[in-house]
C-alpha positions in Angstrom: -15.5 0.4 -6.9 -11.7 1.2 -6.9 -9.6 3.6 -8.6 -6.9 2.8 -10.9 -3.8 5.0 -10.0 -0.5 3.2 -10.8 1.4 6.0 -8.9 4.8 5.5 -7.2 4.8 5.4 -3.3 7.6 5.4 -0.7 7.3 2.3 1.3 8.3 1.8 4.9 9.3 -1.8 6.4 10.1 -3.1 9.8 13.4 -4.9 10.6 12.0 -8.0 9.2 11.3 -6.4 5.9 7.4 -6.4 6.4 5.7 -3.6 4.7 4.4 -1.4 7.7 3.4 2.1 5.9 3.8 4.0 2.7 3.9 7.6 1.7 1.6 8.9 -1.2 1.0 12.5 -2.3 2.5 13.9 0.9 0.3 11.7 3.2 1.5 8.7 5.3 -0.8 5.5 5.5 -0.2 2.8 8.1 -0.6 -0.5 7.1 -3.1 -2.2 9.4 -3.1 -5.7 7.8 -2.2 -7.6 4.7 -5.4 -9.1 3.3 -3.8 -11.0 0.3 -0.5 -11.2 -1.4 0.0 -12.4 -4.8 3.6 -14.0 -4.6 6.2 -11.1 -3.6 5.1 -8.5 -6.0 1.4 -7.5 -5.3 -0.2 -6.9 -2.0 -3.7 -5.9 -1.0 -3.6 -4.1 2.3 -6.0 -2.3 4.8 -4.6 0.9 5.6 -5.4 3.9 7.8 -4.5 7.5 6.9 -5.7 11.1 7.9 -8.8 10.5 5.4 -9.7 7.4 7.2 -9.5 3.8 6.2 -9.1 2.3 2.8 -8.0 -0.9 1.0 -4.9 -0.5 -1.2 -3.2 -2.8 -3.9 0.4 -2.0 -3.9 2.7 -3.4 -6.7 6.4 -3.9 -6.1 9.2 -4.2 -8.7 12.5 -4.8 -6.8 12.8 -1.7 -4.6 10.3 0.4 -6.4 6.6 0.4 -5.1 3.5 1.8 -6.8 -0.1 2.5 -5.7 -2.0 0.5 -8.2 -5.7 0.5 -6.7 -7.4 2.1 -4.2 -10.7 1.0 -2.6 -13.0 2.5 0.0 -13.1 0.4 3.2 
């Protein structure tokens, strides 16, 4: 089961504009794979961080990103 968070994150992108990582609560999470995208506003991604692997759902509103849900991997 996932945790509803809806907290802001700082997103990092590569030269092509693809999401590569994000920072949340002082930790950095690397995006390993985009599992699914719902248009250009919601992304479900597999990430790796200091605490291990997880699946995160990120929402985008222009240049602002939010961690919507976090699931155990």
